[in-house]
ROVEX-361494 format. One record per residue: residue number from 1; residue in three letters; x, y, z of N, C-alpha, C, O, CB in turn. Coordinates in steps of 0.2 Angstrom, whole numbers, plus 5000, padded with zeros to 4 digits. Atoms other than C-alpha are relative to their C-alpha. Last residue first. Glycine has a CB too. Layout:
residues N
votor_mardo_n_X_n_Y_n_Z_ca_X_ca_Y_ca_Z_c_X_c_Y_c_Z_o_X_o_Y_o_Z_cb_X_cb_Y_cb_Z
NUM_ala_X_Y_Z_X_Y_Z_X_Y_Z_X_Y_Z_X_Y_Z
...
***
This chain:
residues 79
votor_mardo_n_X_n_Y_n_Z_ca_X_ca_Y_ca_Z_c_X_c_Y_c_Z_o_X_o_Y_o_Z_cb_X_cb_Y_cb_Z
79_ser_5000_5009_5003_5191_5079_4945_5005_5002_4995_5008_4998_4991_4992_4995_4995
78_phe_4995_5000_5007_5192_5093_4956_4997_4996_4998_4993_4992_5001_5008_4999_4999
77_ala_4992_5009_4997_5176_5096_4966_5006_5003_4995_5006_5008_4991_4998_4987_4995
76_arg_4998_5008_5000_5167_5111_4964_5002_4997_5000_5007_4998_5003_5001_4996_4999
75_lys_5005_4999_4999_5163_5131_4972_4998_4991_4996_4992_4989_4998_4997_5007_4998
74_val_5002_5002_5005_5181_5129_4977_4989_5000_4997_4986_4996_5001_5005_4994_4999
73_his_5007_5001_4999_5190_5138_4991_4996_4998_4995_4994_5004_4992_4997_5004_5002
72_his_5004_5003_5009_5208_5131_4987_4994_5001_5004_4992_4997_5009_5002_4990_4996
71_leu_5007_5000_4999_5221_5135_5001_4994_5003_4995_4993_5008_4992_5000_5003_5005
70_his_5006_4996_5005_5239_5134_4994_4996_4997_5004_4997_4991_5006_4999_4998_4991
69_tyr_5009_5002_5005_5253_5127_5004_4997_5004_4997_4999_5010_4996_4993_4999_5004
68_gly_4999_5007_4999_5272_5128_5012_4993_4997_4997_4993_4992_4994_5001_4998_5008
67_his_5004_5002_4991_5270_5145_5015_5002_4992_5000_5004_4989_5005_4989_5001_5001
66_gln_5002_4999_4996_5280_5155_5000_4996_4999_5005_4995_5003_5010_4999_5002_4998
65_gln_4994_4998_4999_5283_5144_4987_5001_5005_5008_5004_5003_5013_5002_5003_4994
64_ile_4996_5005_4998_5266_5136_4989_5008_5001_5002_5011_4998_5007_5000_4995_4994
63_asp_4999_5002_4992_5259_5153_4991_5005_4995_5001_5010_4995_5006_4992_4996_5002
62_lys_4998_4997_4993_5266_5157_4977_5001_4997_5004_5005_4995_5007_4997_5004_5002
61_leu_4996_5002_5000_5264_5142_4964_5005_5006_5006_5011_5005_5009_5000_4999_4993
60_ile_4997_5004_4997_5247_5144_4969_5005_4998_5001_5007_4995_5006_4998_4995_4999
59_leu_5002_5000_4993_5245_5162_4966_5002_4993_5002_5007_4994_5005_4992_5000_5000
58_gly_4994_4997_4999_5253_5157_4948_5000_5004_5007_5005_5006_5008_5001_5004_4994
57_ser_4996_5003_5000_5241_5146_4943_5006_5003_5002_5011_5000_5000_5000_4997_4996
56_asp_4996_4992_5001_5227_5156_4947_5006_4993_5002_5006_4990_5007_4999_5010_5006
55_tyr_4995_5006_5000_5211_5140_4947_5006_5008_4999_5004_5013_4996_4998_4992_4990
54_gly_4999_5003_4995_5195_5146_4956_5006_4997_4999_5008_4993_5004_4994_4995_5001
53_pro_5003_4997_4994_5187_5152_4940_5003_4995_5004_5002_4989_5002_4992_5001_5000
52_gln_5005_5004_5002_5204_5149_4926_4995_5003_5006_4998_5008_5009_5001_4991_5001
51_his_5007_4999_4997_5219_5158_4925_4992_4999_4996_4990_5000_4991_5000_5007_5001
50_val_5009_5003_5002_5233_5149_4919_4997_5006_5006_4999_5007_5012_4998_4990_5003
49_asp_5005_4997_5002_5252_5156_4919_4994_5002_4998_4993_5006_4994_5000_5000_4999
48_gly_5004_4994_5004_5265_5145_4919_4997_5004_5003_4998_5004_5008_4995_4999_4997
47_glu_4994_5000_5004_5265_5127_4929_4996_5006_4995_4990_5007_4993_5003_4992_4996
46_val_5002_4994_4999_5257_5115_4940_5005_5009_4997_5010_5011_5000_5000_5000_5006
45_asp_4997_4998_5002_5257_5098_4938_4999_5008_4996_4996_5009_4991_5002_4995_4997
44_ile_5001_4997_5005_5248_5085_4947_5005_5006_4996_5010_5003_4996_4994_5004_5003
43_ala_4999_4996_5005_5257_5076_4956_5000_5003_4994_5004_5004_4989_5001_5000_5000
42_ser_4990_5000_4998_5248_5066_4967_5000_5002_4994_4996_5002_4989_5006_4991_5001
41_ala_4995_5001_5007_5229_5069_4969_5005_5002_5000_5007_5006_5004_4999_5003_4994
40_gln_5003_4998_5005_5212_5068_4982_5004_4998_4992_5002_4995_4988_4999_5008_5002
39_his_4997_4999_5007_5219_5061_4998_4994_5002_4994_4989_5001_4994_5003_4993_4998
38_ile_4998_5003_5003_5210_5069_5014_5000_4998_4990_4997_5001_4986_4998_4997_5003
37_leu_5000_4997_5007_5212_5079_5026_5001_4994_4996_5006_4991_4997_5004_5005_4998
36_lys_5000_5005_5000_5206_5081_5045_4999_5001_4989_4996_5004_4985_4995_4997_5007
35_ala_4999_5005_4995_5212_5097_5053_4999_4993_4996_5004_4990_4997_4994_5002_5007
34_tyr_4994_5004_5003_5209_5108_5036_5002_4995_5005_5005_4990_5003_5008_5005_4998
33_asp_5005_5005_5005_5190_5111_5042_5007_4999_4995_5007_4997_4989_4991_5004_4996
32_pro_5002_5007_4999_5198_5119_5057_4997_4994_4994_4995_4988_4994_4996_5002_5005
31_asp_5009_5002_5001_5204_5136_5050_4999_4989_5002_5001_4985_4999_4999_5003_4987
30_pro_5004_4998_4997_5222_5138_5058_4992_5000_4999_4989_5000_5004_5002_5004_5001
29_ile_5006_4995_5001_5233_5129_5047_4994_5001_5004_4990_4996_5005_4996_4998_4994
28_asp_5004_4996_4996_5249_5123_5050_4994_5005_4999_4993_5011_5000_5004_5003_5003
27_val_5004_4993_5005_5255_5111_5039_4995_5001_5003_4989_4998_5004_4998_4999_4991
26_lys_4995_4995_4998_5266_5095_5046_4999_5010_4999_5003_5015_5000_5005_4997_4995
25_ser_5003_5000_4991_5255_5083_5046_5005_5005_5002_5007_5007_5008_5001_4991_5006
24_ile_5005_4993_4998_5255_5088_5028_4996_4998_5006_4990_4999_5008_4994_5002_4994
23_asp_5004_5007_4993_5272_5078_5024_4995_5005_5005_4996_5009_5010_5010_4995_5009
22_ser_5000_4997_4994_5275_5084_5008_4997_4997_5003_4993_4993_5002_4998_5005_5001
21_gly_4996_5002_4992_5278_5073_4995_5001_5001_5005_5004_4998_5009_5005_4999_5001
20_ala_5000_5007_5001_5273_5083_4979_5002_4999_5006_5005_5003_5010_5004_4996_4993
19_leu_4997_5003_5002_5271_5103_4987_5000_4991_4994_4994_4991_4991_5003_5002_5006
18_val_4993_5003_5001_5257_5104_4992_5004_4999_4997_5003_4995_4992_5001_4996_5001
17_ser_4995_5003_5003_5239_5110_4989_5005_4999_5003_5004_5003_5007_5001_5003_4995
16_leu_4996_4998_4999_5224_5110_5001_5004_4998_4992_5002_4994_4988_5001_4998_5007
15_tyr_4993_5007_5004_5206_5108_4996_5006_5006_5001_5006_5012_4999_4999_4996_4989
14_lys_4995_4998_5001_5191_5117_5002_5005_4995_5002_5005_4990_5006_5001_5006_5002
13_asn_4998_4995_5002_5174_5116_4995_5007_5002_5001_5009_5006_4997_4996_5002_5002
12_ser_5000_5001_5008_5166_5100_5001_5003_5004_4996_5004_5001_4990_4994_4999_4998
11_ser_5002_4995_5006_5171_5104_5019_5005_5001_4992_5011_5002_4990_4998_5008_5004
10_thr_5007_4997_4993_5172_5093_5037_4998_5005_4990_4992_5007_4989_5004_5008_5013
9_ala_5003_5003_5001_5186_5083_5023_4995_5001_5006_4992_4996_5009_5003_4995_4999
8_ser_4999_4998_4989_5196_5096_5021_4992_4992_4999_4987_4992_4995_4996_5015_5006
7_lys_5008_4994_4998_5200_5090_5001_4999_5000_5007_5003_4997_5011_4991_4995_4997
6_tyr_5006_5001_4995_5220_5086_4999_4996_5002_5000_4996_5009_5000_5001_5000_5005
5_ile_5008_4999_5000_5229_5090_4981_4997_4997_5007_4996_4991_5006_4995_4995_4992
4_asp_5005_5004_4999_5248_5087_4977_4997_5002_5006_4999_5003_5012_5001_4992_5000
3_ile_5002_4997_4993_5260_5096_4968_4993_4997_5003_4987_4998_5000_4999_5008_4999
2_lys_5008_5006_4997_5269_5097_4954_5001_5000_5009_5004_5001_5014_5003_4988_4998
1_met_5000_5000_4992_5280_5114_4950_4992_4991_5000_4986_4990_4999_4996_5012_5006
***
């Protein structure tokens, strides 16, 4: 699955992942830190079963399939 990643404009450790090409204006997240987003990366390939600190590909894929998005709370920025 290819995803796009957005960073919260108000919280440096909060990110949002959606299916690549998704309209993020239609994503409804009650947390106000996700009200304004900055595009971080496009068409990132997420597949398989990768578990690293702050990154679980299975959970990302499951959340996007069930909810249309996945929320990341990280201690350091994606690069």
